[in-house]
N, C-alpha and C positions, 0 to 999 in steps of 0.2 A: 504493500500500500504506500509506503513511504517513497519508494522509487517511482511509482506511478504519479504521485503528487509532485515530485521533483520534475518529472518529464513534462507534466502539464504546465508547471511554472516556466520552464525553459521555452516551451512552445509559445505561451502567451507573451513572454518577454521578446521573443524573436519577432512575433507578429507586430508588436508595438514599435519595432524598429530601433529600440534603444540598445546601447552598449554600456556596460559598467566596467570601468577600467581605472587603474591607478596611473595617473598622468604625471607623476613626479618626474621632473627632469624633461618634460615635454612642453610644447606650446601649440596652440592653434594658430596657423598662419592663414591670413586672409589677403591674398594677393590682389593686385589691381585687376578689375574686371570691367574694362571700358564699356562693354555692351550691356552689362548688368543683367544678362539673360538668366543667370542661375540664382540671382538673389542669395548669394552665399551667406549662411548663418549656421549657428549651432543651437539646438534646443536642449535645455537642461531640465532634468526632472528632480524636483525637491520633494522630500518626504513629509509634506505638510499641505493643508488646504487653507491655512490662515497665517497671516503675518501681522503682528501688532507691535513688535519690537524687532529690530534687526540691525546687523552689521554686514556689509558686503565689502570684500577686498579683492583686488586683482592687480596684476601688473600688465602694462601695455607698452608697446613700442610702435610709434606711427610718425611718419613725416608728412602726412596729409594735412593740409592747411584749410580745413573747413569743419563744419559741424559733423560730429560722429557720435553714434550711439554706443555707449560702453556696456550698459546693462539695462535690459528692458523686461519688466514684469507686468503682465496684463491679466485682467480677469475678464469674464464674459460681459461684465457691466462697465468696465473701465479699461481703456487701452493703455493709459498712462498711470496705472495704479502705483507703481514704483519705478522710477526711471532715472538713470544717470547719463548725461550727455556732456561732451567736451566740444567747445567751439573753436573757431580759428584763432582767437586771441588768447587761448589758454584759460578761458573762463569755463566754469563747470555749472551745469544746470541740473537741479534735482527736482523731481516731481514726486509728490505723495498725495494721492487722491486728486482733488481739484486745486491744490496749492503748488506753487512753483517758487523756487528761489535760485538766483544765479550768483555764484561766488566769482567775483571779477578778477581776471588776470592773475591766476596763480602761477607760480614758477614751474613751467612744464618743459621737460627735455624734448628737443626735436631730434637729437642724435644719440639718444640713450633711452633706457627703460624708465618708466614712471611707475611708482607704486602708489595706488590710491585706495583709500578706505572711506566708506560712507556709513554713518550711524544715524538711526532714526528711531524715535519712541513715540507711538501714536498717542499714548496717554498724556504726555506733556507737549508733544509736537516738536520737541527739541531735535535738531539735526545738525550734523557737523561733517566736514570733510578733513581727511588727512592726506597730504600729498608729499611724497619723498621726504618723510620724516618731520614735516611741519604740519601744524593744524590750523584750521580757521576758528573764528569765534562761532558760538552756537546761534542758530536761527530757529524760527518757528515755521513749520509746514505740516500739514496733514494732521492737525490735532484732533483727537477723538475719531480718527478714520482708520480703524483696523481693516486690513485687506483680507477678504474671505471669498471662498469659492474655488473653482478650478483655476489653477495658476498656470499661465504660459510664460516661461522664462526663456529669453533668447539673448544671445550675444552675437554681434556682427551686424545686426539690423535693429532699427527702431520699429516697434509695432504701432501702427495706426488703427489696427483692429486686432481682435484676439487671434494670435498666432499668424497674422498676415498683415496686409496693408503696408508693405515695405516701400520705401523711397530710396532709390540708389544715391540720392544726394545726402542722405543721413547715414549711409552704410559705413562700416568700419573697414579700414585698410591698414594692415600691419600684423602684429603678433600679440597674443594674449596668453598669459600663463598664471599659475598659482591663484586661481579663483576660489574663494571660500565665502560661505554665507552662514551666519549664526542667527539664532532666535533670541538674541539679547545684545545689548550694547557692550562690546568688548572693551576691556579696561585699557586705559592709556598705556599702561606698561606693556600689555600684550600687543597693542597696535604698534608701538615703537619697535617691539621685537620683530613683528612682521616686516616693518619697513627696513629693518637692518639685517634681515635674513637670519634672525635668531630663532629660537624655539617658540612654538605657540601651539595651542590646541586647534586641530583642524575644525572647519565649520561643521555644525551638526545638521544644517539644512542642505548645504552643498559643500562638498569637499573635493578638492583637486586630487586627493589621494584615493578617492573612491567615488568617481564621478559617473553619474548616469546621464548619458547624452546621446544625441542623434545629429549627425552632420548632414547638411544639405548644401549642394552646390560646390563651388571650388574653394573648399577649406581643407587644409592639410595639417596633419599631426607630424611635427618635427621635433628634433632635439632642441631644447631651449638653451639659449646662450645668456640668460639673465645672470647666472653665476659664471665667472670666468672659467672656460673649459680647461681641463688638464690635458695637454697634448702629449701623446706618446712619441 
């Protein structure tokens, strides 16, 4: 009976199109796609149907000088339930429910990796960004707006509809690695450790070390070079 249950689980997982994998030392590469015909993106599966407090961290490398979606979480009722974008001037826009705040002209690397973390608590509405070891002051967005329902989490594109509505002018071009998401506001100590490649507890909603994902379009999994490689 146990083996038959396991077989059913594997079949259902395969049908769903998801892969579960430890991506430590790897990166998703989103190359230039001038025609935009494939709308390259990666769907991420989180083990929850509600988010009221969260922290999401990732590292990205991009030389593209325009608006780009870094993290997009939609529900069937709201396409911008939780979203993090970067614009051409190094400003970062966060969405939580019907609220938006733009952190203006943060120090962003164009020729190196950037480590960014976003914290948000719906009870207080407090939100904050960390970028390359530095933090912003806290702002108020999405107070008393917990996210509930079927979650569609995508990187590489911004959702203008649940799981779709992509615009190539908002698409991401470059590399993403070390993405984690927690169901709480991660402490400043642990965020600094993440920024500095120190030890930290992997995300309990999304973990790069055990990621459930589905790749669509021209997205490639490659060895990451965020940490300086040791050449033989």
